[in-house]
mmCIF entry with sequence, helices, sheets and N, C-alpha, C, O atoms, coordinates in Angstrom:
data_MODEL
# 
_entry.id   MODEL 
# 
_entity.id                         1 
_entity.type                       polymer 
_entity.pdbx_number_of_molecules   1 
# 
_entity_poly.entity_id                      1 
_entity_poly.type                           'polypeptide(L)' 
_entity_poly.nstd_linkage                   no 
_entity_poly.nstd_monomer                   no 
_entity_poly.pdbx_seq_one_letter_code       MRRTFEQYYAMIVNYVEYRETNAYAESFNSMIKNFRGNFRGVRDIRFFLFRLNNIFG 
_entity_poly.pdbx_seq_one_letter_code_can   MRRTFEQYYAMIVNYVEYRETNAYAESFNSMIKNFRGNFRGVRDIRFFLFRLNNIFG 
_entity_poly.pdbx_strand_id                 A 
# 
loop_
_entity_poly_seq.entity_id 
_entity_poly_seq.num 
_entity_poly_seq.mon_id 
_entity_poly_seq.hetero 
1 1  MET n 
1 2  ARG n 
1 3  ARG n 
1 4  THR n 
1 5  PHE n 
1 6  GLU n 
1 7  GLN n 
1 8  TYR n 
1 9  TYR n 
1 10 ALA n 
1 11 MET n 
1 12 ILE n 
1 13 VAL n 
1 14 ASN n 
1 15 TYR n 
1 16 VAL n 
1 17 GLU n 
1 18 TYR n 
1 19 ARG n 
1 20 GLU n 
1 21 THR n 
1 22 ASN n 
1 23 ALA n 
1 24 TYR n 
1 25 ALA n 
1 26 GLU n 
1 27 SER n 
1 28 PHE n 
1 29 ASN n 
1 30 SER n 
1 31 MET n 
1 32 ILE n 
1 33 LYS n 
1 34 ASN n 
1 35 PHE n 
1 36 ARG n 
1 37 GLY n 
1 38 ASN n 
1 39 PHE n 
1 40 ARG n 
1 41 GLY n 
1 42 VAL n 
1 43 ARG n 
1 44 ASP n 
1 45 ILE n 
1 46 ARG n 
1 47 PHE n 
1 48 PHE n 
1 49 LEU n 
1 50 PHE n 
1 51 ARG n 
1 52 LEU n 
1 53 ASN n 
1 54 ASN n 
1 55 ILE n 
1 56 PHE n 
1 57 GLY n 
# 
_struct_asym.id          A 
_struct_asym.entity_id   1 
# 
loop_
_struct_conf.conf_type_id 
_struct_conf.id 
_struct_conf.pdbx_PDB_helix_id 
_struct_conf.beg_label_comp_id 
_struct_conf.beg_label_asym_id 
_struct_conf.beg_label_seq_id 
_struct_conf.pdbx_beg_PDB_ins_code 
_struct_conf.end_label_comp_id 
_struct_conf.end_label_asym_id 
_struct_conf.end_label_seq_id 
_struct_conf.pdbx_end_PDB_ins_code 
_struct_conf.beg_auth_comp_id 
_struct_conf.beg_auth_asym_id 
_struct_conf.beg_auth_seq_id 
_struct_conf.end_auth_comp_id 
_struct_conf.end_auth_asym_id 
_struct_conf.end_auth_seq_id 
_struct_conf.pdbx_PDB_helix_class 
_struct_conf.details 
_struct_conf.pdbx_PDB_helix_length 
HELX_P HELX_P1 AA1 ARG A 2  ? GLN A 7  ? ARG A 2  GLN A 7  1 ? 6  
HELX_P HELX_P2 AA2 TYR A 9  ? TYR A 18 ? TYR A 9  TYR A 18 1 ? 10 
HELX_P HELX_P3 AA3 ALA A 23 ? ASN A 38 ? ALA A 23 ASN A 38 1 ? 16 
HELX_P HELX_P4 AA4 ILE A 45 ? PHE A 56 ? ILE A 45 PHE A 56 1 ? 12 
# 
_struct_conf_type.id          HELX_P 
_struct_conf_type.criteria    ? 
_struct_conf_type.reference   ? 
# 
loop_
_atom_site.group_PDB 
_atom_site.id 
_atom_site.type_symbol 
_atom_site.label_atom_id 
_atom_site.label_alt_id 
_atom_site.label_comp_id 
_atom_site.label_asym_id 
_atom_site.label_entity_id 
_atom_site.label_seq_id 
_atom_site.pdbx_PDB_ins_code 
_atom_site.Cartn_x 
_atom_site.Cartn_y 
_atom_site.Cartn_z 
_atom_site.occupancy 
_atom_site.B_iso_or_equiv 
_atom_site.pdbx_formal_charge 
_atom_site.auth_seq_id 
_atom_site.auth_comp_id 
_atom_site.auth_asym_id 
_atom_site.auth_atom_id 
_atom_site.pdbx_PDB_model_num 
ATOM 1   N N  . MET A 1 1  ? 41.281 11.154 150.999 1.00 0.00 ? 1  MET A N  1 
ATOM 2   C CA . MET A 1 1  ? 42.060 11.001 149.786 1.00 0.00 ? 1  MET A CA 1 
ATOM 3   C C  . MET A 1 1  ? 41.772 9.647  149.141 1.00 0.00 ? 1  MET A C  1 
ATOM 4   O O  . MET A 1 1  ? 41.715 9.532  147.917 1.00 0.00 ? 1  MET A O  1 
ATOM 5   N N  . ARG A 1 2  ? 41.593 8.640  149.965 1.00 0.00 ? 2  ARG A N  1 
ATOM 6   C CA . ARG A 1 2  ? 41.306 7.314  149.423 1.00 0.00 ? 2  ARG A CA 1 
ATOM 7   C C  . ARG A 1 2  ? 39.994 7.313  148.645 1.00 0.00 ? 2  ARG A C  1 
ATOM 8   O O  . ARG A 1 2  ? 39.906 6.721  147.569 1.00 0.00 ? 2  ARG A O  1 
ATOM 9   N N  . ARG A 1 3  ? 38.976 7.974  149.189 1.00 0.00 ? 3  ARG A N  1 
ATOM 10  C CA . ARG A 1 3  ? 37.680 8.009  148.519 1.00 0.00 ? 3  ARG A CA 1 
ATOM 11  C C  . ARG A 1 3  ? 37.786 8.734  147.175 1.00 0.00 ? 3  ARG A C  1 
ATOM 12  O O  . ARG A 1 3  ? 37.169 8.316  146.195 1.00 0.00 ? 3  ARG A O  1 
ATOM 13  N N  . THR A 1 4  ? 38.555 9.802  147.127 1.00 0.00 ? 4  THR A N  1 
ATOM 14  C CA . THR A 1 4  ? 38.761 10.527 145.877 1.00 0.00 ? 4  THR A CA 1 
ATOM 15  C C  . THR A 1 4  ? 39.455 9.644  144.858 1.00 0.00 ? 4  THR A C  1 
ATOM 16  O O  . THR A 1 4  ? 39.065 9.617  143.691 1.00 0.00 ? 4  THR A O  1 
ATOM 17  N N  . PHE A 1 5  ? 40.476 8.923  145.285 1.00 0.00 ? 5  PHE A N  1 
ATOM 18  C CA . PHE A 1 5  ? 41.184 8.018  144.384 1.00 0.00 ? 5  PHE A CA 1 
ATOM 19  C C  . PHE A 1 5  ? 40.246 6.940  143.857 1.00 0.00 ? 5  PHE A C  1 
ATOM 20  O O  . PHE A 1 5  ? 40.262 6.633  142.665 1.00 0.00 ? 5  PHE A O  1 
ATOM 21  N N  . GLU A 1 6  ? 39.436 6.367  144.731 1.00 0.00 ? 6  GLU A N  1 
ATOM 22  C CA . GLU A 1 6  ? 38.496 5.330  144.296 1.00 0.00 ? 6  GLU A CA 1 
ATOM 23  C C  . GLU A 1 6  ? 37.467 5.896  143.323 1.00 0.00 ? 6  GLU A C  1 
ATOM 24  O O  . GLU A 1 6  ? 37.058 5.218  142.380 1.00 0.00 ? 6  GLU A O  1 
ATOM 25  N N  . GLN A 1 7  ? 37.055 7.121  143.549 1.00 0.00 ? 7  GLN A N  1 
ATOM 26  C CA . GLN A 1 7  ? 36.056 7.745  142.692 1.00 0.00 ? 7  GLN A CA 1 
ATOM 27  C C  . GLN A 1 7  ? 36.601 7.968  141.280 1.00 0.00 ? 7  GLN A C  1 
ATOM 28  O O  . GLN A 1 7  ? 35.870 7.793  140.304 1.00 0.00 ? 7  GLN A O  1 
ATOM 29  N N  . TYR A 1 8  ? 37.857 8.345  141.160 1.00 0.00 ? 8  TYR A N  1 
ATOM 30  C CA . TYR A 1 8  ? 38.445 8.675  139.866 1.00 0.00 ? 8  TYR A CA 1 
ATOM 31  C C  . TYR A 1 8  ? 39.385 7.598  139.331 1.00 0.00 ? 8  TYR A C  1 
ATOM 32  O O  . TYR A 1 8  ? 40.137 7.849  138.389 1.00 0.00 ? 8  TYR A O  1 
ATOM 33  N N  . TYR A 1 9  ? 39.353 6.424  139.911 1.00 0.00 ? 9  TYR A N  1 
ATOM 34  C CA . TYR A 1 9  ? 40.272 5.352  139.532 1.00 0.00 ? 9  TYR A CA 1 
ATOM 35  C C  . TYR A 1 9  ? 40.186 5.027  138.034 1.00 0.00 ? 9  TYR A C  1 
ATOM 36  O O  . TYR A 1 9  ? 41.213 4.910  137.365 1.00 0.00 ? 9  TYR A O  1 
ATOM 37  N N  . ALA A 1 10 ? 38.974 4.883  137.513 1.00 0.00 ? 10 ALA A N  1 
ATOM 38  C CA . ALA A 1 10 ? 38.813 4.524  136.095 1.00 0.00 ? 10 ALA A CA 1 
ATOM 39  C C  . ALA A 1 10 ? 39.419 5.585  135.184 1.00 0.00 ? 10 ALA A C  1 
ATOM 40  O O  . ALA A 1 10 ? 40.047 5.252  134.179 1.00 0.00 ? 10 ALA A O  1 
ATOM 41  N N  . MET A 1 11 ? 39.237 6.858  135.525 1.00 0.00 ? 11 MET A N  1 
ATOM 42  C CA . MET A 1 11 ? 39.805 7.930  134.702 1.00 0.00 ? 11 MET A CA 1 
ATOM 43  C C  . MET A 1 11 ? 41.327 7.950  134.789 1.00 0.00 ? 11 MET A C  1 
ATOM 44  O O  . MET A 1 11 ? 42.006 8.217  133.797 1.00 0.00 ? 11 MET A O  1 
ATOM 45  N N  . ILE A 1 12 ? 41.853 7.672  135.959 1.00 0.00 ? 12 ILE A N  1 
ATOM 46  C CA . ILE A 1 12 ? 43.307 7.645  136.140 1.00 0.00 ? 12 ILE A CA 1 
ATOM 47  C C  . ILE A 1 12 ? 43.914 6.524  135.314 1.00 0.00 ? 12 ILE A C  1 
ATOM 48  O O  . ILE A 1 12 ? 44.910 6.730  134.621 1.00 0.00 ? 12 ILE A O  1 
ATOM 49  N N  . VAL A 1 13 ? 43.321 5.341  135.385 1.00 0.00 ? 13 VAL A N  1 
ATOM 50  C CA . VAL A 1 13 ? 43.817 4.195  134.615 1.00 0.00 ? 13 VAL A CA 1 
ATOM 51  C C  . VAL A 1 13 ? 43.711 4.482  133.124 1.00 0.00 ? 13 VAL A C  1 
ATOM 52  O O  . VAL A 1 13 ? 44.631 4.164  132.370 1.00 0.00 ? 13 VAL A O  1 
ATOM 53  N N  . ASN A 1 14 ? 42.605 5.078  132.685 1.00 0.00 ? 14 ASN A N  1 
ATOM 54  C CA . ASN A 1 14 ? 42.434 5.418  131.277 1.00 0.00 ? 14 ASN A CA 1 
ATOM 55  C C  . ASN A 1 14 ? 43.544 6.354  130.812 1.00 0.00 ? 14 ASN A C  1 
ATOM 56  O O  . ASN A 1 14 ? 44.085 6.179  129.720 1.00 0.00 ? 14 ASN A O  1 
ATOM 57  N N  . TYR A 1 15 ? 43.886 7.341  131.626 1.00 0.00 ? 15 TYR A N  1 
ATOM 58  C CA . TYR A 1 15 ? 44.949 8.267  131.242 1.00 0.00 ? 15 TYR A CA 1 
ATOM 59  C C  . TYR A 1 15 ? 46.297 7.556  131.171 1.00 0.00 ? 15 TYR A C  1 
ATOM 60  O O  . TYR A 1 15 ? 47.058 7.762  130.225 1.00 0.00 ? 15 TYR A O  1 
ATOM 61  N N  . VAL A 1 16 ? 46.594 6.728  132.157 1.00 0.00 ? 16 VAL A N  1 
ATOM 62  C CA . VAL A 1 16 ? 47.885 6.043  132.194 1.00 0.00 ? 16 VAL A CA 1 
ATOM 63  C C  . VAL A 1 16 ? 48.024 5.099  131.008 1.00 0.00 ? 16 VAL A C  1 
ATOM 64  O O  . VAL A 1 16 ? 49.091 5.028  130.399 1.00 0.00 ? 16 VAL A O  1 
ATOM 65  N N  . GLU A 1 17 ? 46.954 4.369  130.668 1.00 0.00 ? 17 GLU A N  1 
ATOM 66  C CA . GLU A 1 17 ? 47.030 3.394  129.572 1.00 0.00 ? 17 GLU A CA 1 
ATOM 67  C C  . GLU A 1 17 ? 47.010 4.047  128.196 1.00 0.00 ? 17 GLU A C  1 
ATOM 68  O O  . GLU A 1 17 ? 47.792 3.669  127.323 1.00 0.00 ? 17 GLU A O  1 
ATOM 69  N N  . TYR A 1 18 ? 46.126 5.022  127.990 1.00 0.00 ? 18 TYR A N  1 
ATOM 70  C CA . TYR A 1 18 ? 45.901 5.548  126.645 1.00 0.00 ? 18 TYR A CA 1 
ATOM 71  C C  . TYR A 1 18 ? 46.323 7.004  126.460 1.00 0.00 ? 18 TYR A C  1 
ATOM 72  O O  . TYR A 1 18 ? 46.273 7.516  125.341 1.00 0.00 ? 18 TYR A O  1 
ATOM 73  N N  . ARG A 1 19 ? 46.735 7.679  127.527 1.00 0.00 ? 19 ARG A N  1 
ATOM 74  C CA . ARG A 1 19 ? 47.102 9.094  127.488 1.00 0.00 ? 19 ARG A CA 1 
ATOM 75  C C  . ARG A 1 19 ? 45.950 9.939  126.938 1.00 0.00 ? 19 ARG A C  1 
ATOM 76  O O  . ARG A 1 19 ? 46.170 10.893 126.191 1.00 0.00 ? 19 ARG A O  1 
ATOM 77  N N  . GLU A 1 20 ? 44.722 9.579  127.315 1.00 0.00 ? 20 GLU A N  1 
ATOM 78  C CA . GLU A 1 20 ? 43.546 10.317 126.887 1.00 0.00 ? 20 GLU A CA 1 
ATOM 79  C C  . GLU A 1 20 ? 42.882 10.969 128.089 1.00 0.00 ? 20 GLU A C  1 
ATOM 80  O O  . GLU A 1 20 ? 42.817 10.387 129.172 1.00 0.00 ? 20 GLU A O  1 
ATOM 81  N N  . THR A 1 21 ? 42.394 12.173 127.885 1.00 0.00 ? 21 THR A N  1 
ATOM 82  C CA . THR A 1 21 ? 41.656 12.881 128.923 1.00 0.00 ? 21 THR A CA 1 
ATOM 83  C C  . THR A 1 21 ? 40.357 13.403 128.318 1.00 0.00 ? 21 THR A C  1 
ATOM 84  O O  . THR A 1 21 ? 40.125 13.268 127.116 1.00 0.00 ? 21 THR A O  1 
ATOM 85  N N  . ASN A 1 22 ? 39.533 13.987 129.136 1.00 0.00 ? 22 ASN A N  1 
ATOM 86  C CA . ASN A 1 22 ? 38.303 14.600 128.647 1.00 0.00 ? 22 ASN A CA 1 
ATOM 87  C C  . ASN A 1 22 ? 38.461 16.118 128.555 1.00 0.00 ? 22 ASN A C  1 
ATOM 88  O O  . ASN A 1 22 ? 37.476 16.849 128.646 1.00 0.00 ? 22 ASN A O  1 
ATOM 89  N N  . ALA A 1 23 ? 39.673 16.587 128.377 1.00 0.00 ? 23 ALA A N  1 
ATOM 90  C CA . ALA A 1 23 ? 39.943 18.026 128.343 1.00 0.00 ? 23 ALA A CA 1 
ATOM 91  C C  . ALA A 1 23 ? 39.202 18.707 127.198 1.00 0.00 ? 23 ALA A C  1 
ATOM 92  O O  . ALA A 1 23 ? 38.713 19.825 127.365 1.00 0.00 ? 23 ALA A O  1 
ATOM 93  N N  . TYR A 1 24 ? 39.110 18.062 126.043 1.00 0.00 ? 24 TYR A N  1 
ATOM 94  C CA . TYR A 1 24 ? 38.404 18.667 124.915 1.00 0.00 ? 24 TYR A CA 1 
ATOM 95  C C  . TYR A 1 24 ? 36.930 18.856 125.249 1.00 0.00 ? 24 TYR A C  1 
ATOM 96  O O  . TYR A 1 24 ? 36.362 19.913 124.972 1.00 0.00 ? 24 TYR A O  1 
ATOM 97  N N  . ALA A 1 25 ? 36.312 17.851 125.836 1.00 0.00 ? 25 ALA A N  1 
ATOM 98  C CA . ALA A 1 25 ? 34.893 17.950 126.203 1.00 0.00 ? 25 ALA A CA 1 
ATOM 99  C C  . ALA A 1 25 ? 34.682 19.032 127.252 1.00 0.00 ? 25 ALA A C  1 
ATOM 100 O O  . ALA A 1 25 ? 33.717 19.791 127.172 1.00 0.00 ? 25 ALA A O  1 
ATOM 101 N N  . GLU A 1 26 ? 35.569 19.112 128.231 1.00 0.00 ? 26 GLU A N  1 
ATOM 102 C CA . GLU A 1 26 ? 35.448 20.140 129.266 1.00 0.00 ? 26 GLU A CA 1 
ATOM 103 C C  . GLU A 1 26 ? 35.622 21.533 128.672 1.00 0.00 ? 26 GLU A C  1 
ATOM 104 O O  . GLU A 1 26 ? 34.915 22.464 129.057 1.00 0.00 ? 26 GLU A O  1 
ATOM 105 N N  . SER A 1 27 ? 36.547 21.681 127.747 1.00 0.00 ? 27 SER A N  1 
ATOM 106 C CA . SER A 1 27 ? 36.771 22.970 127.098 1.00 0.00 ? 27 SER A CA 1 
ATOM 107 C C  . SER A 1 27 ? 35.555 23.382 126.272 1.00 0.00 ? 27 SER A C  1 
ATOM 108 O O  . SER A 1 27 ? 35.133 24.537 126.308 1.00 0.00 ? 27 SER A O  1 
ATOM 109 N N  . PHE A 1 28 ? 35.000 22.432 125.534 1.00 0.00 ? 28 PHE A N  1 
ATOM 110 C CA . PHE A 1 28 ? 33.817 22.714 124.723 1.00 0.00 ? 28 PHE A CA 1 
ATOM 111 C C  . PHE A 1 28 ? 32.638 23.096 125.611 1.00 0.00 ? 28 PHE A C  1 
ATOM 112 O O  . PHE A 1 28 ? 31.893 24.022 125.291 1.00 0.00 ? 28 PHE A O  1 
ATOM 113 N N  . ASN A 1 29 ? 32.466 22.389 126.720 1.00 0.00 ? 29 ASN A N  1 
ATOM 114 C CA . ASN A 1 29 ? 31.403 22.707 127.664 1.00 0.00 ? 29 ASN A CA 1 
ATOM 115 C C  . ASN A 1 29 ? 31.579 24.123 128.212 1.00 0.00 ? 29 ASN A C  1 
ATOM 116 O O  . ASN A 1 29 ? 30.601 24.856 128.358 1.00 0.00 ? 29 ASN A O  1 
ATOM 117 N N  . SER A 1 30 ? 32.800 24.505 128.512 1.00 0.00 ? 30 SER A N  1 
ATOM 118 C CA . SER A 1 30 ? 33.083 25.853 129.002 1.00 0.00 ? 30 SER A CA 1 
ATOM 119 C C  . SER A 1 30 ? 32.737 26.905 127.953 1.00 0.00 ? 30 SER A C  1 
ATOM 120 O O  . SER A 1 30 ? 32.177 27.950 128.285 1.00 0.00 ? 30 SER A O  1 
ATOM 121 N N  . MET A 1 31 ? 33.066 26.637 126.688 1.00 0.00 ? 31 MET A N  1 
ATOM 122 C CA . MET A 1 31 ? 32.746 27.586 125.622 1.00 0.00 ? 31 MET A CA 1 
ATOM 123 C C  . MET A 1 31 ? 31.241 27.750 125.472 1.00 0.00 ? 31 MET A C  1 
ATOM 124 O O  . MET A 1 31 ? 30.761 28.864 125.261 1.00 0.00 ? 31 MET A O  1 
ATOM 125 N N  . ILE A 1 32 ? 30.489 26.660 125.578 1.00 0.00 ? 32 ILE A N  1 
ATOM 126 C CA . ILE A 1 32 ? 29.036 26.742 125.464 1.00 0.00 ? 32 ILE A CA 1 
ATOM 127 C C  . ILE A 1 32 ? 28.452 27.524 126.635 1.00 0.00 ? 32 ILE A C  1 
ATOM 128 O O  . ILE A 1 32 ? 27.536 28.324 126.447 1.00 0.00 ? 32 ILE A O  1 
ATOM 129 N N  . LYS A 1 33 ? 28.971 27.303 127.839 1.00 0.00 ? 33 LYS A N  1 
ATOM 130 C CA . LYS A 1 33 ? 28.482 28.054 128.998 1.00 0.00 ? 33 LYS A CA 1 
ATOM 131 C C  . LYS A 1 33 ? 28.754 29.548 128.826 1.00 0.00 ? 33 LYS A C  1 
ATOM 132 O O  . LYS A 1 33 ? 27.904 30.375 129.156 1.00 0.00 ? 33 LYS A O  1 
ATOM 133 N N  . ASN A 1 34 ? 29.920 29.891 128.316 1.00 0.00 ? 34 ASN A N  1 
ATOM 134 C CA . ASN A 1 34 ? 30.250 31.290 128.053 1.00 0.00 ? 34 ASN A CA 1 
ATOM 135 C C  . ASN A 1 34 ? 29.315 31.870 126.997 1.00 0.00 ? 34 ASN A C  1 
ATOM 136 O O  . ASN A 1 34 ? 28.828 32.992 127.134 1.00 0.00 ? 34 ASN A O  1 
ATOM 137 N N  . PHE A 1 35 ? 29.073 31.103 125.955 1.00 0.00 ? 35 PHE A N  1 
ATOM 138 C CA . PHE A 1 35 ? 28.167 31.518 124.891 1.00 0.00 ? 35 PHE A CA 1 
ATOM 139 C C  . PHE A 1 35 ? 26.767 31.759 125.445 1.00 0.00 ? 35 PHE A C  1 
ATOM 140 O O  . PHE A 1 35 ? 26.137 32.765 125.120 1.00 0.00 ? 35 PHE A O  1 
ATOM 141 N N  . ARG A 1 36 ? 26.280 30.848 126.275 1.00 0.00 ? 36 ARG A N  1 
ATOM 142 C CA . ARG A 1 36 ? 24.948 30.993 126.878 1.00 0.00 ? 36 ARG A CA 1 
ATOM 143 C C  . ARG A 1 36 ? 24.878 32.251 127.740 1.00 0.00 ? 36 ARG A C  1 
ATOM 144 O O  . ARG A 1 36 ? 23.861 32.944 127.753 1.00 0.00 ? 36 ARG A O  1 
ATOM 145 N N  . GLY A 1 37 ? 25.953 32.541 128.454 1.00 0.00 ? 37 GLY A N  1 
ATOM 146 C CA . GLY A 1 37 ? 25.982 33.751 129.272 1.00 0.00 ? 37 GLY A CA 1 
ATOM 147 C C  . GLY A 1 37 ? 25.884 35.009 128.439 1.00 0.00 ? 37 GLY A C  1 
ATOM 148 O O  . GLY A 1 37 ? 25.227 35.973 128.831 1.00 0.00 ? 37 GLY A O  1 
ATOM 149 N N  . ASN A 1 38 ? 26.539 35.000 127.289 1.00 0.00 ? 38 ASN A N  1 
ATOM 150 C CA . ASN A 1 38 ? 26.490 36.161 126.400 1.00 0.00 ? 38 ASN A CA 1 
ATOM 151 C C  . ASN A 1 38 ? 25.118 36.339 125.767 1.00 0.00 ? 38 ASN A C  1 
ATOM 152 O O  . ASN A 1 38 ? 24.731 37.461 125.439 1.00 0.00 ? 38 ASN A O  1 
ATOM 153 N N  . PHE A 1 39 ? 24.379 35.254 125.591 1.00 0.00 ? 39 PHE A N  1 
ATOM 154 C CA . PHE A 1 39 ? 23.071 35.311 124.954 1.00 0.00 ? 39 PHE A CA 1 
ATOM 155 C C  . PHE A 1 39 ? 21.937 35.194 125.967 1.00 0.00 ? 39 PHE A C  1 
ATOM 156 O O  . PHE A 1 39 ? 20.823 34.809 125.613 1.00 0.00 ? 39 PHE A O  1 
ATOM 157 N N  . ARG A 1 40 ? 22.215 35.521 127.205 1.00 0.00 ? 40 ARG A N  1 
ATOM 158 C CA . ARG A 1 40 ? 21.172 35.482 128.239 1.00 0.00 ? 40 ARG A CA 1 
ATOM 159 C C  . ARG A 1 40 ? 20.083 36.487 127.891 1.00 0.00 ? 40 ARG A C  1 
ATOM 160 O O  . ARG A 1 40 ? 20.369 37.632 127.542 1.00 0.00 ? 40 ARG A O  1 
ATOM 161 N N  . GLY A 1 41 ? 18.852 36.056 127.986 1.00 0.00 ? 41 GLY A N  1 
ATOM 162 C CA . GLY A 1 41 ? 17.726 36.925 127.675 1.00 0.00 ? 41 GLY A CA 1 
ATOM 163 C C  . GLY A 1 41 ? 17.182 36.728 126.276 1.00 0.00 ? 41 GLY A C  1 
ATOM 164 O O  . GLY A 1 41 ? 16.116 37.256 125.958 1.00 0.00 ? 41 GLY A O  1 
ATOM 165 N N  . VAL A 1 42 ? 17.878 35.987 125.432 1.00 0.00 ? 42 VAL A N  1 
ATOM 166 C CA . VAL A 1 42 ? 17.381 35.710 124.085 1.00 0.00 ? 42 VAL A CA 1 
ATOM 167 C C  . VAL A 1 42 ? 16.243 34.705 124.213 1.00 0.00 ? 42 VAL A C  1 
ATOM 168 O O  . VAL A 1 42 ? 16.410 33.628 124.786 1.00 0.00 ? 42 VAL A O  1 
ATOM 169 N N  . ARG A 1 43 ? 15.086 35.071 123.671 1.00 0.00 ? 43 ARG A N  1 
ATOM 170 C CA . ARG A 1 43 ? 13.914 34.208 123.827 1.00 0.00 ? 43 ARG A CA 1 
ATOM 171 C C  . ARG A 1 43 ? 13.698 33.285 122.638 1.00 0.00 ? 43 ARG A C  1 
ATOM 172 O O  . ARG A 1 43 ? 13.016 32.267 122.758 1.00 0.00 ? 43 ARG A O  1 
ATOM 173 N N  . ASP A 1 44 ? 14.263 33.623 121.512 1.00 0.00 ? 44 ASP A N  1 
ATOM 174 C CA . ASP A 1 44 ? 14.049 32.822 120.308 1.00 0.00 ? 44 ASP A CA 1 
ATOM 175 C C  . ASP A 1 44 ? 15.022 31.647 120.301 1.00 0.00 ? 44 ASP A C  1 
ATOM 176 O O  . ASP A 1 44 ? 16.211 31.816 120.027 1.00 0.00 ? 44 ASP A O  1 
ATOM 177 N N  . ILE A 1 45 ? 14.516 30.474 120.600 1.00 0.00 ? 45 ILE A N  1 
ATOM 178 C CA . ILE A 1 45 ? 15.356 29.271 120.678 1.00 0.00 ? 45 ILE A CA 1 
ATOM 179 C C  . ILE A 1 45 ? 15.989 28.961 119.320 1.00 0.00 ? 45 ILE A C  1 
ATOM 180 O O  . ILE A 1 45 ? 17.148 28.550 119.258 1.00 0.00 ? 45 ILE A O  1 
ATOM 181 N N  . ARG A 1 46 ? 15.243 29.153 118.243 1.00 0.00 ? 46 ARG A N  1 
ATOM 182 C CA . ARG A 1 46 ? 15.790 28.861 116.914 1.00 0.00 ? 46 ARG A CA 1 
ATOM 183 C C  . ARG A 1 46 ? 16.991 29.750 116.615 1.00 0.00 ? 46 ARG A C  1 
ATOM 184 O O  . ARG A 1 46 ? 17.982 29.281 116.055 1.00 0.00 ? 46 ARG A O  1 
ATOM 185 N N  . PHE A 1 47 ? 16.914 31.033 116.983 1.00 0.00 ? 47 PHE A N  1 
ATOM 186 C CA . PHE A 1 47 ? 18.035 31.943 116.770 1.00 0.00 ? 47 PHE A CA 1 
ATOM 187 C C  . PHE A 1 47 ? 19.238 31.524 117.612 1.00 0.00 ? 47 PHE A C  1 
ATOM 188 O O  . PHE A 1 47 ? 20.375 31.542 117.140 1.00 0.00 ? 47 PHE A O  1 
ATOM 189 N N  . PHE A 1 48 ? 18.972 31.145 118.868 1.00 0.00 ? 48 PHE A N  1 
ATOM 190 C CA . PHE A 1 48 ? 20.047 30.686 119.749 1.00 0.00 ? 48 PHE A CA 1 
ATOM 191 C C  . PHE A 1 48 ? 20.758 29.481 119.143 1.00 0.00 ? 48 PHE A C  1 
ATOM 192 O O  . PHE A 1 48 ? 21.987 29.446 119.098 1.00 0.00 ? 48 PHE A O  1 
ATOM 193 N N  . LEU A 1 49 ? 19.993 28.494 118.677 1.00 0.00 ? 49 LEU A N  1 
ATOM 194 C CA . LEU A 1 49 ? 20.595 27.300 118.078 1.00 0.00 ? 49 LEU A CA 1 
ATOM 195 C C  . LEU A 1 49 ? 21.302 27.632 116.768 1.00 0.00 ? 49 LEU A C  1 
ATOM 196 O O  . LEU A 1 49 ? 22.338 27.043 116.458 1.00 0.00 ? 49 LEU A O  1 
ATOM 197 N N  . PHE A 1 50 ? 20.754 28.567 115.998 1.00 0.00 ? 50 PHE A N  1 
ATOM 198 C CA . PHE A 1 50 ? 21.393 29.011 114.762 1.00 0.00 ? 50 PHE A CA 1 
ATOM 199 C C  . PHE A 1 50 ? 22.770 29.610 115.047 1.00 0.00 ? 50 PHE A C  1 
ATOM 200 O O  . PHE A 1 50 ? 23.751 29.265 114.388 1.00 0.00 ? 50 PHE A O  1 
ATOM 201 N N  . ARG A 1 51 ? 22.837 30.510 116.035 1.00 0.00 ? 51 ARG A N  1 
ATOM 202 C CA . ARG A 1 51 ? 24.121 31.126 116.399 1.00 0.00 ? 51 ARG A CA 1 
ATOM 203 C C  . ARG A 1 51 ? 25.091 30.090 116.953 1.00 0.00 ? 51 ARG A C  1 
ATOM 204 O O  . ARG A 1 51 ? 26.281 30.112 116.638 1.00 0.00 ? 51 ARG A O  1 
ATOM 205 N N  . LEU A 1 52 ? 24.580 29.187 117.774 1.00 0.00 ? 52 LEU A N  1 
ATOM 206 C CA . LEU A 1 52 ? 25.418 28.135 118.346 1.00 0.00 ? 52 LEU A CA 1 
ATOM 207 C C  . LEU A 1 52 ? 26.034 27.293 117.237 1.00 0.00 ? 52 LEU A C  1 
ATOM 208 O O  . LEU A 1 52 ? 27.220 26.968 117.287 1.00 0.00 ? 52 LEU A O  1 
ATOM 209 N N  . ASN A 1 53 ? 25.240 26.942 116.250 1.00 0.00 ? 53 ASN A N  1 
ATOM 210 C CA . ASN A 1 53 ? 25.724 26.134 115.132 1.00 0.00 ? 53 ASN A CA 1 
ATOM 211 C C  . ASN A 1 53 ? 26.736 26.906 114.288 1.00 0.00 ? 53 ASN A C  1 
ATOM 212 O O  . ASN A 1 53 ? 27.729 26.331 113.841 1.00 0.00 ? 53 ASN A O  1 
ATOM 213 N N  . ASN A 1 54 ? 26.503 28.186 114.066 1.00 0.00 ? 54 ASN A N  1 
ATOM 214 C CA . ASN A 1 54 ? 27.432 28.977 113.257 1.00 0.00 ? 54 ASN A CA 1 
ATOM 215 C C  . ASN A 1 54 ? 28.771 29.181 113.945 1.00 0.00 ? 54 ASN A C  1 
ATOM 216 O O  . ASN A 1 54 ? 29.812 29.192 113.287 1.00 0.00 ? 54 ASN A O  1 
ATOM 217 N N  . ILE A 1 55 ? 28.756 29.340 115.242 1.00 0.00 ? 55 ILE A N  1 
ATOM 218 C CA . ILE A 1 55 ? 30.005 29.594 115.957 1.00 0.00 ? 55 ILE A CA 1 
ATOM 219 C C  . ILE A 1 55 ? 30.781 28.309 116.212 1.00 0.00 ? 55 ILE A C  1 
ATOM 220 O O  . ILE A 1 55 ? 31.997 28.274 116.020 1.00 0.00 ? 55 ILE A O  1 
ATOM 221 N N  . PHE A 1 56 ? 30.095 27.255 116.641 1.00 0.00 ? 56 PHE A N  1 
ATOM 222 C CA . PHE A 1 56 ? 30.778 26.026 117.038 1.00 0.00 ? 56 PHE A CA 1 
ATOM 223 C C  . PHE A 1 56 ? 30.625 24.893 116.033 1.00 0.00 ? 56 PHE A C  1 
ATOM 224 O O  . PHE A 1 56 ? 31.256 23.849 116.195 1.00 0.00 ? 56 PHE A O  1 
ATOM 225 N N  . GLY A 1 57 ? 29.814 25.066 115.008 1.00 0.00 ? 57 GLY A N  1 
ATOM 226 C CA . GLY A 1 57 ? 29.514 23.978 114.080 1.00 0.00 ? 57 GLY A CA 1 
ATOM 227 C C  . GLY A 1 57 ? 30.480 23.802 112.982 1.00 0.00 ? 57 GLY A C  1 
ATOM 228 O O  . GLY A 1 57 ? 30.312 22.911 112.149 1.00 0.00 ? 57 GLY A O  1 
# 
């Protein structure tokens, strides 16, 4: 438990001082992973980026 606390100490202090988390970034990352799963097998990178931009841009 001590090692875990030491590992995340900076994030804990940041939350206590500023009430900020990285929840938005984690949520966005999850949405992109889901999107990539739905578009598995698409070979056209330009089309993939076009769809990504239209949905999340």
